[in-house]
C-alpha positions in Angstrom: 98.1 106.9 50.5 101.3 105.9 52.3 100.8 108.7 54.8 97.3 107.5 55.6 98.6 104.0 56.2 101.3 105.2 58.6 98.8 107.4 60.4 96.3 104.5 60.8 99.1 102.2 62.0 100.2 104.7 64.6 96.7 105.6 65.8 95.3 102.0 65.8 98.4 100.0 66.3 99.7 101.9 69.3 96.8 101.2 71.6 96.5 97.6 70.3 100.2 97.1 71.1 99.9 98.7 74.5 96.8 96.6 75.3 98.6 93.4 74.2 101.5 94.3 76.5 99.3 94.9 79.5 97.4 91.6 78.8 100.7 89.7 78.5 101.9 91.1 81.9 98.6 90.4 83.6 98.6 86.9 82.2 102.1 86.1 83.4 101.5 87.4 86.9 101.3 84.4 89.2 99.2 84.1 92.3 100.7 83.0 95.6 100.4 79.3 96.3 99.1 78.1 99.7 102.7 77.3 100.8 103.9 80.8 99.8 101.1 82.5 101.7 101.9 80.4 104.8 105.5 81.3 104.5 104.7 85.0 104.4 102.5 84.7 107.5 105.2 82.7 109.3 107.8 85.4 108.6 105.7 88.2 110.1 107.2 90.0 113.1 105.7 88.2 116.2 106.0 91.4 118.2 103.3 93.0 116.1 101.1 90.0 115.2 98.6 88.6 117.7 96.7 85.3 117.0 93.0 85.4 117.8 91.0 82.3 118.7 90.1 81.7 115.0 93.8 81.7 114.0 93.7 84.9 112.0 96.7 87.1 112.4 95.9 90.6 113.6 98.1 93.7 113.9 98.5 94.9 117.4 99.8 98.3 118.5 102.1 97.4 121.4 102.4 101.0 122.6 98.6 101.3 123.0 98.4 98.0 124.7 101.1 99.1 127.3 99.2 102.3 128.0 95.9 100.6 128.5 97.4 98.1 130.9 
C-alpha cells in the first residue's frame, strides 16, 4: 500500500507541481508599462529606425537605400 501511495504521488504530484510552477512564473511575469515601451523605442539606434508619417518606427536597411539612390 505504501508503494502505491508513493507511485501515485510521483505520477500525479509531479505534473501538478510542474504546472503550478509554470502558472506561478506566468503570473509573476509583468507586462511593460507605457513609459517602459516609450523608453525602449527612444533607445533604438536612430541609424536604423525611420519614422513614417504615422509615427511608427520602421527598420530601414541603410545599405539598400544607398544602392537605390
